[in-house]
N, C-alpha and C positions, 0 to 999 in steps of 0.2 A: 303198883300194877300198871302196865302199859296196855291201853286198849284203843281201838279205832272205831269210830262210828261212821257207818256208811249211810249217806243220804241219797235219796233219789226223788225225782219229780215224776209222779204218776199222772197220766191224763185223767181228767174227771169223767170222760165219756167211755173210753175203752179200757182204762185201768192199767195200760202198759207204760213202761218207763219211757220218758220222752227224751232224755239226754240233756235237757236244759239245766243250767246251773243257777245263776242268779238273775241275769237280765234276759227278758223276753220281749222282743219287739211286737208292736201291734199287729204286724202282718204275718207273724209266725204261726205255724200250726203243728199239730201232733204228726210225727212222721209215720204213724200207723193208721189212724182213722181220719186224718186231715181236718179235724175240728180245730177251731181257733184255740190258741194257747193262752193268750193274755185275756182271760175271762175271769169273772168273779169266782166261779167254781174251782179255779186253779189257784186262787189267792189264799194266803195264810190267814187273812182276816175274815174270810167267808165263814159264816155260821148261820144256819137256818133258824136258830133260836134267838138271834140278836135282831135289834131294830133294823129294818131294811136289809136283813140277812148279812150284816157287816159289823164286826166288832170295832172298826176304826171310826171314831166319832167325827173326824174331820172329812171323811170321804163323802163325796156327793152321791146321791141316790142313782143306782143303775137298775133299770127295769129288767132288761134282758141279760140274765146272769150267764148265759152260755154263748154270748157273742162278744167279740173283741171290743174293748172300750179304751177310753183315755184316762182312766183313774190314776191320779198322781200317787196314791198310797199303795198301789199294787205291789205285792211281794209274793214271789213264788212259794207255794205251799210245799215245803220239803217234808217228806214222810220218813220217819226213822225206819231203816231197813233192819238194822241189828247191830249189836255190839260184839266185836270179836276180840278175844283176849290175845295179846301178842305173846304171852308166856304160856307154856304148856301147863296142863292141869296135873301137878305133881301128886296130888292125893289119889287121883284115879290111877295114875301109873303105879303108885305104891300098892294100892289095893289089888290091882291085877297081878302084881308080882308075888304078893303074899296071900293068894287065895287059899282057902281051906279045901282040902281034898276030902270028899265024902267016902 
């Protein structure tokens, strides 16, 4: 089966798609709400349940999680949007072809 996974980066503040892929500079911001983009809350290691709210043990402590920082371990948090099958669903097509008439 062939499938494609679509990933998007959503802003932590407004929840809209930012259009960023992998690298985000310190001065970049969300194109919708203009909040800083390179922040802890947009990082894949951000976890409110972890020590210092970060799952990366080598990361330095950052107090302001919603402001741009210089963290070397920063990695954009890619959210899985969905999986789309490239092949049609033949079972559904067959079922609709051979429907029982009441």
